[in-house]
C-alpha positions as CSV (number, residue, x, y, z in Angstrom):
1,M,74.4,-24.8,-102.0
2,A,72.6,-26.1,-98.9
3,F,70.9,-29.5,-99.3
4,M,73.1,-30.2,-102.3
5,F,72.6,-34.0,-102.2
6,S,69.6,-34.0,-99.8
7,G,67.4,-37.0,-100.3
8,S,69.3,-38.3,-103.2
9,G,70.4,-41.9,-103.7
10,V,74.1,-41.0,-103.5
11,K,76.0,-44.0,-102.2
12,H,79.5,-42.6,-102.1
13,I,81.3,-39.4,-103.0
14,R,84.8,-38.1,-103.3
15,L,85.7,-34.8,-101.6
16,P,88.9,-32.9,-102.5
17,Q,91.5,-32.0,-99.9
18,S,90.8,-28.3,-100.7
19,I,87.3,-28.4,-99.3
20,K,87.0,-26.0,-96.3
21,A,83.3,-26.4,-95.3
22,I,80.3,-28.6,-95.8
23,V,77.0,-26.7,-95.8
24,G,74.1,-27.5,-93.5
25,G,71.9,-30.3,-94.8
26,A,74.3,-31.1,-97.7
27,F,73.7,-34.9,-97.2
28,R,70.4,-34.7,-95.3
29,R,68.3,-37.9,-95.8
30,C,71.0,-39.6,-97.9
31,S,70.1,-42.9,-96.4
32,E,72.1,-44.9,-98.9
33,L,75.4,-43.1,-98.3
34,T,78.0,-45.6,-97.3
35,A,81.4,-43.9,-98.0
36,I,82.9,-40.4,-98.2
37,Y,86.3,-40.6,-99.8
38,Y,88.3,-37.6,-98.6
39,D,91.7,-36.8,-100.3
40,G,93.2,-35.3,-97.2
41,T,94.2,-36.7,-93.8
42,V,92.1,-37.5,-90.8
43,E,93.4,-34.4,-89.1
44,Q,92.4,-32.3,-92.1
45,W,89.0,-33.8,-92.1
46,H,88.5,-32.7,-88.5
47,E,89.5,-29.1,-89.6
48,I,86.7,-28.9,-92.1
49,I,83.8,-26.7,-90.9
50,K,80.7,-28.8,-90.9
51,K,77.5,-26.8,-90.7
52,S,74.4,-27.8,-88.7
53,E,72.8,-31.1,-89.7
54,W,75.1,-31.6,-92.6
55,D,74.6,-35.4,-92.4
56,A,71.2,-35.5,-90.7
57,E,69.1,-38.7,-91.3
58,T,71.9,-40.6,-93.0
59,G,72.7,-44.2,-92.4
60,D,76.0,-45.5,-91.2
61,Y,78.9,-44.4,-93.4
62,V,82.6,-44.2,-93.2
63,V,85.0,-41.4,-94.2
64,I,88.1,-42.8,-95.9
65,C,91.0,-40.4,-95.6
66,S,94.5,-40.7,-97.0
67,D,95.8,-42.0,-93.7
68,G,92.9,-43.7,-92.1
69,T,89.1,-44.4,-91.9
70,L,86.6,-42.8,-89.6
71,T,83.1,-44.1,-88.6
72,K,80.2,-41.7,-88.8
73,E,80.5,-40.9,-85.1
74,Q,84.3,-40.3,-85.4
75,A,83.7,-38.1,-88.5
76,N,81.4,-35.9,-86.4
77,G,83.7,-35.9,-83.4
78,T,81.2,-37.7,-81.2
79,A,83.2,-40.9,-80.6
């Protein structure tokens, strides 16, 4: 389901540890997104396949994992 939350007013969401991939554009233009709560670890977050532009045009958000918190840049592996 590409563009699943695209352009919506979603502010936070919880993702289960079982998630394996996030489709391209899933959170595109979710400018109000502030937090993604992920039930797995930071290492497991980095193992998730994130398709092209999955978080394009979002504001700053954090990914809160069971063992730590990542900034948007860290969540994308750019910091």
